[in-house]
N, C-alpha and C positions, 0 to 999 in steps of 0.2 A: 648262466641264465638271465633273462631281461627282468631289474627291476619293474614291478607297477607302473603306471603312469599315475596315479594316485593313491596313496598308503593312508590307513589310522592308524594311528600307537599310540597306547597308551601307557603311561605309567604311574603306577601308585607308590606315594608312600605316606609315613604318618613325618610329618613337620612340626615346629614348636614356634612359641612367639611368646613375650610376656607382657601380660595385659595391661593396659593401663588405669583401670580401676583399683584390681587390687595386688598388681605386682606381680600373681602367681604364674608360670611356666603354664600354659595350656597346649595341648596337643590336638591336632589338627588332621583328621584322613584328606590326603588330597590327592586328586587323581587330573594327571598331564595328559590332554589330548594334544599331538601333533598331525602335520600330516609330513614330517620331516623327520629324521634321526636325532633325539637328544644325546647326546654321550652320557650315562652317568655318572660321569666324574662332574658334568656340568652342573646337575642334577642338585650333587649333593653341595657341591661348591655353593648353588646359589639359597639352598636349605638352609648351608651354617651361618650365610648372611641374614637369611629372615628370621634363626632364632637370635639373631641380636637385635632383632626390634622390640620395641615396647609400642604396639597397635593395635588397633582393635580386626577381628579377622577380615574383616571386608578390608580394610588398608595391608591387611598381611598377603592377602588373596590377588591383591592388583598387584601390590610389588612381585611378586613371585612370577606372574602371568607377566608382566613385562621383559624382566630378567630371562625368561626362558625364551620367550617371543614365541609364546603356547598358551592353548585353553587352560583354564586351572579350577577348577572345583574345590571348591575343600567343604568340609564336616566338623561342627564343633557342636559341646554341648555348652553351654552355659548355663549355671542355676537351674537346671533340668529342662532349659528350652533346650532343643536342637536349631542350628542356624547352618545350612548351606548357601553358602556364596558361589556363583561362577564369574570370572576375568576373562 
């Protein structure tokens, strides 16, 4: 069977990183979109690297997207404010 010439693959997981303001771990719902297959092991390794960051959600999203060479959207809550970031 031939693979389609253009695919859209979506991966969803929760990633964490440490907030630089209060040094608490923040969890972000993360959606990765790609036209190529990204091995789950590669995603998990990148998530582990991101978990070591002390950074704002915006920076975490950019680092994760660059690491995976894919589009990334994160959603998180901070002091009752929902924040969505796309990179």
